[in-house]
C-alpha positions as CSV (number, residue, x, y, z in Angstrom):
1,M,16.0,-13.2,2.7
2,A,18.3,-12.9,5.8
3,P,17.2,-10.2,8.3
4,E,19.2,-7.0,8.2
5,P,21.0,-6.1,11.4
6,P,19.0,-3.7,13.6
7,D,21.5,-0.9,13.2
8,T,21.2,-1.1,9.4
9,V,17.4,-0.8,9.7
10,Q,17.7,2.1,12.1
11,A,20.2,3.8,9.7
12,K,17.7,3.6,6.9
13,R,15.0,4.9,9.2
14,R,17.1,7.9,10.2
15,R,18.0,8.7,6.6
16,T,14.4,8.5,5.6
17,A,13.4,10.7,8.6
18,E,15.8,13.3,7.5
19,F,14.4,13.2,3.9
20,V,10.9,13.4,5.2
21,D,11.6,16.4,7.5
22,R,13.4,18.2,4.7
23,V,11.2,17.5,1.7
24,V,7.9,15.9,2.7
25,V,6.6,17.6,5.8
26,P,6.8,21.1,4.3
27,A,4.7,19.9,1.3
28,A,2.2,17.7,3.2
29,G,-0.5,20.4,3.5
30,S,-0.4,21.5,-0.1
31,I,-0.4,17.8,-1.3
32,D,-3.6,17.3,0.6
33,R,-5.3,20.6,-0.6
34,E,-4.3,20.2,-4.2
35,D,-4.8,16.4,-4.3
36,R,-1.5,16.1,-6.2
37,I,2.1,15.0,-5.3
38,P,4.4,17.4,-7.1
39,A,6.5,16.0,-9.9
40,A,9.6,17.4,-8.2
41,I,8.9,15.3,-5.1
42,V,8.4,12.2,-7.2
43,R,11.8,12.8,-8.8
44,E,13.4,13.2,-5.4
45,L,11.8,9.9,-4.3
46,A,13.3,8.3,-7.4
47,D,16.7,10.0,-6.7
48,E,16.7,8.6,-3.2
49,R,15.8,5.2,-4.7
50,Y,12.6,4.7,-2.7
51,F,10.9,3.1,-5.7
52,G,13.4,0.3,-5.5
53,L,12.3,-0.8,-2.1
54,G,12.3,-4.6,-1.8
55,I,13.4,-5.2,-5.5
56,P,16.5,-7.4,-5.5
57,T,19.7,-5.6,-6.4
58,E,20.3,-7.9,-9.4
59,W,17.2,-6.3,-10.9
60,G,18.2,-2.7,-10.1
61,G,16.5,-2.4,-6.7
62,T,17.8,-1.6,-3.3
63,G,17.0,-5.1,-1.9
64,E,15.6,-4.1,1.5
65,T,14.2,-6.7,3.9
66,A,10.6,-6.4,4.9
67,R,11.7,-4.9,8.3
68,A,13.7,-2.2,6.6
69,T,10.9,-1.5,4.1
70,V,8.3,-1.0,6.9
71,A,10.6,1.4,8.7
72,V,11.0,3.5,5.5
73,L,7.3,3.4,4.8
74,E,6.4,4.4,8.3
75,E,8.7,7.5,8.1
76,L,7.3,8.5,4.7
77,A,3.8,8.3,6.1
78,R,4.7,10.3,9.1
79,G,5.3,13.1,6.6
80,S,2.6,12.3,4.0
81,A,0.3,9.3,3.9
82,A,-0.2,9.9,0.2
83,I,3.5,9.6,-0.6
84,A,3.9,6.5,1.5
85,V,0.9,4.8,-0.2
86,L,2.3,5.8,-3.6
87,V,5.6,4.0,-2.8
88,A,3.9,1.1,-1.0
89,V,1.5,0.2,-3.8
90,H,4.2,0.6,-6.4
91,A,6.5,-1.8,-4.6
92,S,4.3,-4.3,-2.7
93,V,1.6,-5.1,-5.2
94,C,3.2,-4.4,-8.6
95,A,7.0,-4.7,-8.5
96,I,7.2,-7.6,-5.9
97,P,4.7,-9.8,-7.8
98,I,6.9,-9.4,-10.8
99,V,9.9,-10.5,-8.7
100,D,7.9,-13.5,-7.3
101,W,6.1,-14.6,-10.5
102,G,7.8,-13.0,-13.5
103,T,9.9,-14.6,-16.2
104,D,13.4,-13.3,-16.7
105,L,12.1,-11.4,-19.8
106,Q,9.3,-9.8,-17.7
107,K,11.8,-8.9,-14.9
108,E,14.2,-7.3,-17.4
109,Q,11.3,-5.5,-19.2
110,Y,9.9,-3.9,-16.0
111,L,11.9,-4.2,-12.8
112,R,14.8,-1.9,-13.6
113,S,12.6,0.9,-14.8
114,L,10.3,0.4,-11.8
115,A,13.3,0.5,-9.4
116,R,14.5,3.7,-10.9
117,G,11.1,5.3,-10.7
118,E,11.1,5.8,-14.5
119,R,7.7,4.1,-14.5
120,L,5.4,3.6,-11.6
121,G,3.4,0.5,-10.8
122,G,-0.3,0.1,-10.2
123,F,-2.6,-2.8,-9.1
124,G,-6.0,-3.5,-10.7
125,L,-8.1,-6.0,-8.8
126,T,-11.2,-4.2,-7.3
127,E,-14.2,-3.7,-9.6
128,P,-17.4,-1.6,-9.4
129,G,-19.9,-3.6,-7.3
130,T,-17.6,-6.4,-6.3
131,G,-16.1,-4.8,-3.2
132,S,-13.9,-7.3,-1.4
133,D,-15.1,-10.3,-3.4
134,A,-12.0,-10.8,-5.4
135,A,-13.2,-14.1,-6.8
136,G,-16.4,-12.4,-8.2
137,L,-14.6,-10.1,-10.6
138,R,-16.2,-9.5,-14.0
139,T,-13.4,-8.2,-16.1
140,R,-13.0,-10.9,-18.9
141,Y,-10.1,-12.1,-20.9
142,A,-10.2,-14.2,-24.0
143,R,-7.3,-16.2,-25.6
144,E,-6.5,-15.4,-29.2
145,S,-3.9,-16.8,-31.5
146,D,-1.5,-14.0,-30.7
147,G,-2.2,-13.4,-27.0
148,F,-5.1,-12.1,-25.0
149,V,-7.9,-9.6,-25.1
150,L,-9.3,-7.9,-22.0
151,R,-12.6,-6.2,-21.5
152,G,-14.1,-4.7,-18.3
153,A,-13.6,-2.0,-15.7
154,K,-11.7,-1.5,-12.4
155,M,-12.5,0.9,-9.5
156,F,-10.5,2.4,-6.7
157,I,-7.2,1.7,-8.4
158,S,-4.1,3.4,-6.9
159,N,-1.3,5.0,-8.9
160,A,-3.1,4.3,-12.2
161,V,-3.0,7.9,-13.7
162,S,0.8,8.0,-13.5
163,A,1.5,4.2,-13.7
164,G,3.8,2.9,-16.4
165,V,2.4,-0.6,-15.9
166,V,-0.7,-1.9,-14.0
167,L,-1.1,-5.5,-12.8
168,V,-4.6,-6.3,-13.9
169,F,-6.7,-9.4,-13.0
170,A,-9.3,-10.8,-15.3
171,T,-11.4,-14.0,-15.5
172,R,-11.8,-16.3,-18.5
173,D,-15.3,-17.2,-17.3
174,P,-16.9,-16.0,-14.0
175,A,-18.5,-19.4,-13.6
176,L,-15.1,-20.9,-13.0
177,G,-14.6,-18.8,-9.8
178,H,-11.1,-18.5,-8.6
179,R,-9.8,-21.1,-11.1
180,G,-10.7,-18.8,-14.1
181,I,-8.7,-15.8,-12.9
182,S,-5.3,-14.8,-14.4
183,A,-2.9,-11.8,-13.9
184,F,-1.7,-9.6,-16.7
185,L,0.9,-6.8,-17.0
186,V,-0.7,-4.0,-18.9
187,P,1.7,-1.2,-20.0
188,A,0.5,2.4,-20.0
189,G,-0.5,3.5,-23.5
190,T,-1.9,0.2,-24.6
191,P,-4.9,0.9,-26.9
192,G,-8.2,0.4,-25.1
193,F,-6.6,0.9,-21.6
194,S,-7.7,4.2,-20.1
195,V,-8.5,6.1,-16.9
196,A,-12.2,6.9,-16.9
197,Q,-12.1,9.2,-13.9
198,R,-9.9,10.2,-11.0
199,L,-11.8,9.9,-7.7
200,D,-12.1,12.7,-5.1
201,K,-11.5,11.1,-1.6
202,L,-11.9,11.9,2.1
203,G,-8.3,11.1,2.9
204,L,-5.0,10.0,1.3
205,R,-5.5,13.0,-1.0
206,G,-2.6,13.2,-3.4
207,S,-2.6,9.4,-3.8
208,E,-4.2,8.8,-7.2
209,T,-7.4,6.6,-7.0
210,T,-9.1,6.0,-10.3
211,E,-11.6,4.0,-12.4
212,L,-10.0,2.1,-15.2
213,V,-11.6,0.9,-18.4
214,L,-10.3,-2.0,-20.5
215,D,-12.0,-1.8,-23.9
216,G,-10.6,-4.6,-26.0
217,V,-7.1,-4.3,-24.7
218,R,-4.9,-6.6,-26.8
219,L,-1.8,-8.1,-25.1
220,G,0.9,-10.5,-26.2
221,P,1.4,-13.9,-24.6
222,D,4.3,-12.4,-22.5
223,A,1.8,-10.2,-20.6
224,L,0.5,-13.1,-18.5
225,L,2.1,-13.0,-15.1
226,G,2.3,-16.5,-13.5
227,P,0.5,-19.5,-14.8
228,E,-2.9,-19.0,-16.4
229,G,-5.6,-19.6,-13.7
230,D,-3.3,-18.7,-10.8
231,G,-4.3,-15.0,-10.8
232,L,-5.8,-15.1,-7.3
233,K,-2.6,-16.7,-6.0
234,V,-0.6,-13.8,-7.5
235,A,-3.1,-11.3,-6.0
236,F,-3.2,-12.8,-2.5
237,R,0.5,-13.2,-2.1
238,G,1.0,-9.6,-3.2
239,L,-1.8,-8.4,-0.9
240,A,-0.2,-10.2,2.1
241,G,3.0,-8.2,1.6
242,G,0.9,-5.2,0.7
243,R,-0.9,-5.3,4.0
244,V,2.4,-5.2,5.9
245,G,3.3,-2.1,3.9
246,I,-0.1,-0.5,4.4
247,A,0.1,-1.3,8.1
248,A,3.4,0.6,8.2
249,C,1.8,3.5,6.5
250,A,-1.0,3.6,9.0
251,L,1.6,3.4,11.8
252,G,3.3,6.4,10.3
253,V,0.1,8.4,10.5
254,A,-0.4,7.2,14.1
255,Q,3.1,8.4,14.9
256,A,2.5,11.8,13.4
257,A,-0.8,12.2,15.3
258,F,0.9,11.1,18.5
259,D,3.8,13.6,18.0
260,A,1.3,16.5,17.4
261,M,-0.7,15.4,20.4
262,R,2.3,15.4,22.7
263,E,3.2,18.9,21.7
264,N,-0.3,20.1,22.3
265,V,-0.3,18.5,25.8
266,R,3.0,20.2,26.6
267,R,1.5,23.6,25.6
268,A,-1.8,23.1,27.4
269,D,-1.5,20.5,30.1
270,A,-4.6,18.8,31.6
271,N,-5.1,15.5,33.3
272,W,-7.6,14.3,30.7
273,K,-5.2,15.2,27.9
274,R,-2.5,13.3,29.7
275,S,-4.7,10.2,29.8
276,L,-5.4,10.4,26.1
277,L,-1.7,10.7,25.4
278,A,-0.9,7.7,27.5
279,R,-3.5,5.6,25.8
280,A,-2.2,6.7,22.4
281,Y,1.3,5.7,23.3
282,A,0.2,2.2,24.3
283,D,-1.8,1.8,21.1
284,L,1.3,3.0,19.1
285,L,3.7,0.6,20.7
286,G,1.3,-2.3,20.2
287,A,0.7,-1.5,16.6
288,R,4.5,-1.2,15.9
289,A,5.2,-4.5,17.6
290,L,2.7,-6.3,15.3
291,V,3.9,-4.6,12.1
292,E,7.5,-5.5,13.0
293,R,6.5,-9.0,13.9
294,A,4.8,-9.6,10.5
295,A,7.7,-8.1,8.6
296,G,10.1,-10.2,10.6
297,R,8.2,-13.4,9.8
298,K,8.2,-12.5,6.1
299,D,12.0,-12.0,6.2
300,R,12.5,-15.4,7.8
301,G,10.5,-17.1,5.2
302,L,7.7,-18.1,7.6
303,A,4.0,-18.0,6.9
304,Y,2.9,-14.4,7.6
305,A,-0.5,-13.8,5.9
306,A,-2.4,-13.9,9.1
307,D,0.2,-11.8,10.9
308,A,-0.1,-9.3,8.1
309,S,-3.9,-9.1,8.6
310,V,-3.4,-8.6,12.4
311,A,-0.9,-5.9,11.8
312,K,-3.1,-4.1,9.3
313,L,-6.1,-4.5,11.5
314,V,-4.5,-3.1,14.6
315,A,-2.4,-0.4,13.0
316,S,-5.4,0.9,11.1
317,R,-7.4,1.1,14.3
318,A,-4.5,2.7,16.2
319,A,-4.1,5.4,13.5
320,F,-7.8,6.3,13.7
321,S,-8.0,6.2,17.5
322,I,-4.8,8.3,17.9
323,A,-5.7,10.8,15.2
324,N,-9.3,11.1,16.7
325,A,-7.8,11.8,20.1
326,G,-5.4,14.3,18.5
327,V,-8.4,16.3,17.3
328,D,-9.8,16.3,20.8
329,V,-6.6,17.5,22.3
330,A,-6.1,20.2,19.7
331,G,-9.7,21.5,20.3
332,E,-11.4,23.8,17.9
333,D,-8.1,24.5,16.0
334,G,-7.9,20.8,15.2
335,T,-11.2,20.8,13.4
336,R,-10.3,23.6,10.9
337,A,-9.9,22.5,7.3
338,G,-6.2,22.3,6.6
339,A,-5.1,21.8,10.2
340,A,-2.7,18.9,10.6
341,A,-4.9,17.1,13.1
342,E,-7.9,17.3,10.7
343,R,-5.8,16.0,7.8
344,L,-4.4,13.1,9.8
345,L,-7.8,12.1,11.0
346,R,-9.1,12.0,7.4
347,D,-6.0,10.0,6.3
348,A,-6.4,7.6,9.2
349,R,-10.1,6.9,8.4
350,V,-9.2,5.4,5.0
351,F,-6.7,2.8,6.2
352,P,-9.4,0.3,7.5
353,L,-10.7,0.2,3.9
354,V,-7.6,-0.2,1.7
355,E,-5.8,-3.5,0.9
356,G,-8.8,-5.4,2.3
357,T,-11.4,-4.0,4.7
358,T,-11.3,-4.6,8.5
359,E,-14.0,-7.3,8.0
360,I,-11.8,-9.1,5.5
361,Q,-8.8,-9.0,7.9
362,E,-11.1,-10.4,10.7
363,L,-12.2,-13.2,8.4
364,I,-8.7,-14.1,7.4
365,L,-7.6,-14.1,11.1
366,A,-10.6,-16.2,12.2
367,R,-10.0,-18.8,9.4
368,S,-6.4,-19.1,10.5
369,L,-7.3,-19.5,14.2
370,L,-9.8,-22.2,13.3
371,G,-7.2,-24.1,11.4
372,S,-8.2,-23.3,7.8
373,G,-5.3,-21.0,7.0
374,N,-1.8,-20.1,8.2
375,E,-2.3,-19.9,11.9
376,P,-0.4,-17.0,13.6
377,T,1.9,-18.1,16.5
378,V,0.8,-16.7,19.8
């Protein structure tokens, strides 16, 4: 995909910023308190075509480049991290894998409705007890004459309550390791597919996080996404793009925390506050440069998985560092439940854990630097 001109990217950023200031910022506190994104805001996101991010125009999407997508996600997260994560998961690890791996029939079946926001997308990889060990998943599938049957459970799954389709990963036999894993598109309402519980979280409240149960879920042969046995390839390619998106979401939280900190320093100036503000600005610029670098490499068709990990690693750390400093600058008011500084700190704390933990990003980066992966250019 050819990079969009910088003025086009900035125009999309400005349009999103206007939407965020008008619709998202006024609702951010109630989204956090109630742990729900109002249906009216989801409809407005659909009307503004944010659910079509990155989906090619021929399949009903808006066709943004990765650089434009991260600009949009950053602005959404500046208003509400939960809304940004809703859009990021929907696009990066559900819709885009269908773009990359789907048959024309699968694309026709899902992409247009996903792009319009008529159905939302989820991603079902993590399981109870497996943590970041994707190759160790225990959800099983069996081939039958008319398709497949899935049995197992998933944990910490985003968007699953409202999702119209979830990309689910299962293994034919755990003894086969990564070679036994395949990817399946599971539509909402499929018998045996259910949400066992919605999890109450420290941060990103409003973003649905659930446990899923697959109790004899029967799927036709057209539910298989990509070749059988290539499930981890589907997952890892999606996660690389997803990490760029999540890094942009963390960057948006960092920007919101920085903006609030700057206003606090203006109202109550002190040298120690100025020092924190200066450090926060340096962290913010560094994180933004790495997010834009990873997105730019993706747009140019270059290897970017390691760059995505660096961007996610640094942006997550920057978000937490800046949000933590923001509470210091706000003082006692910043520690009160419901205060913006307190909410931003809780949101920031979650980013090192989602789309692969900090430790996983460090392992990916170390492998690449030692020559056993896509080495980032330095």
